[in-house]
C-alpha positions, 0 to 999 in steps of 0.5 A, a space after each residue: 206346791 208339789 215341789 214343796 212337799 218333796 223338798 220337805 221330805 228331802 230335807 227331813 231325809 238329809 237331817 236323818 242321814 246326818 243324825 245317823 252319821 253322828 250316832 254311827 260310831 257310838 252304835 254296836 255292830 248289831 242293833 235291834 230293829 224289830 220288837 214283839 208285842 211284849 216289848 222284846 227285841 226279836 230282830 237284829 240288823 247290822 248297823 249299816 242297815 240304818 241307812 237303808 231302813 231309814 233314809 233309803 226307805 224314805 227316798 223310795 217312798 217319795 220316788 214311788 209316790 212320784 211315779 204312781 200318778 203317771 201310772 194311774 189310768 184315765 178316770 182314776 188320776 190323783 190330780 183331783 186330790 193331789 194336795 191330799 195325796 202329797 200330805 199322805 206321802 209326807 206323813 208316811 215319810 215322817 213316820 219312817 223318820 220317827 221309827 228310825 229315831 227310835 231305833 237310834 235312841 235304843 241303839 245308843 243304849 237309852 232305855 225306853 218302852 219301844 213297843 209303846 212308842 211305836 204303837 203310839 206313833 202308829 195310832 197318831 198316824 192313823 188318826 191324822 190319815 183319817 182326817 184326810 180320808 174324806 178328801 181322797 178321790 177314787 184311785 187305785 193306790 190310796 184309801 179304802 180300795 175294795 171292789 165296791 168302792 172302785 166300781 162306784 164313785 158314790 160308794 167310794 165317797 160315802 165309804 171314805 167319809 165314813 172311814 174318816 170317822 172310824 180311823 180318827 176314832 180308832 187312832 184316838 182311842 188307841 192313844 187313850 189306851 196307851 196313855 192308861 197303860 194298855 198296848 199291843 194286841 188290844 190297840 192293834 185290834 182297834 186300829 184294824 177295826 177302824 179300817 175293816 169296818 169301812 170296807 164292810 160298809 162299802 159292800 153293804 152300801 153298794 148292795 143297797 144301791 144295787 137293790 134300789 137300782 141306783 148304780 
């Protein structure tokens, strides 16, 4: 089962390499790779960096996610939620591929609202990740990792069930705002709140359990 996720990631990486090779001769020597909140390019890279920023990053993600389970200390292994862990890995790989496609598209001279496309992709990823949060078990690498969730499995599980709701809501609300023409700081604030609120919740819930002597 694990092999299938890595194979999917490798096939996606290979497809992106092929797309980059096909587009490469038609790209300018320097291409925009970063944009500000006003949809203005403010960072440029030589076009050969596309092989590093896209496929290179995707391979690095898969290698890192492959190594982390081995590095996990006892009682914090990812084996208890390995399928969810691999699904999260594949989402991150897909997001890196999506960003690369946007860079290629704009590099080839096609006009588009790149900021809206990037933020929309982030919103979708946050909503999808939120859908998995309730299945993430206590570990040091994935999830809402605060001192209080790490210290208590009960706090971890309650926080991640709560985070599942806030992240899905934040992602969908962000997509709605983008659909009606808003983007940038307002959407990013909502996404940030979707992650910060569960972190605060973990502290509050931990202190409640501590006060009741249930830890």
